[in-house]
Residue, then its C-alpha position, 0 to 999 in steps of 0.5 A: m545216130n546208129a540206132m536212127r540208121a538201124m531203124c530206118k533200115t528196119g522200119p520197112l522190114l517190120l511193116g513188110l512182116v506185119l503186112t504179110t503175117g496176118c497182123e492187125l491193129l485191133w481195139r482193145v477198148p473201143p472209143a465211145n460217144g453219146r449225148v445225155v438229155d433231160i428225159r422230160s424236156q429232151q434239153p442237153i445236159a451239160s457238165a454231166v460226169v461220164t465215166r467208163v468202167c473198164a479194167e484196160a482204159p478207165a476214164k472219165t470225161a464231162t459233157d459239153a454244151e450239147g450234152q455230148f461226150r467222147f472217149r478216146g479208145k485204146r488199140a493193140l497189135q494182135f497177130f494171127y487174127f481169131g476172132d474177137t480175142l482182145t476187146t474188153p467190155a466196158s460199162y458207162r456211168v453218167e452222173a449229173i447234179g439234180y438227176q438220178s444216175f445212170q449206169t449201162n451193163g457191159v457193152r461189148y463190140w465184136a467188130n473191133h476193127s471198125r473205124m467208127f465209134p464202136h461204143s456209140l451210146g446214143e442218147i442217155h436220158l436222165k430222170p430228175k430226182 
């Protein structure tokens, strides 16, 4: 109980300190989204495996019935923001049965405090084998 009371008393103080010192919550690894389609038919590819290759937040997901995928991002608190010092580049690999795999080069987003999907990969076209 004492710890809870102390937190209630210091919480507003910490919030004020963050607001007045130039702290900012920045994307360490931005969220990502995209859609995987067949290059010939333009039809979505369901169950394609999409892997985010990144030291900070590696992850793997599968596309839905519409070929869409989404990754959550990772944020970090940075004091005295001076440019893009925290954003980690990431690559994305897409694999699906019957298709050639696809991989992006490192994707980096400079305005890392955006609330949008910074790594919007758009449509990724896979070629049948």
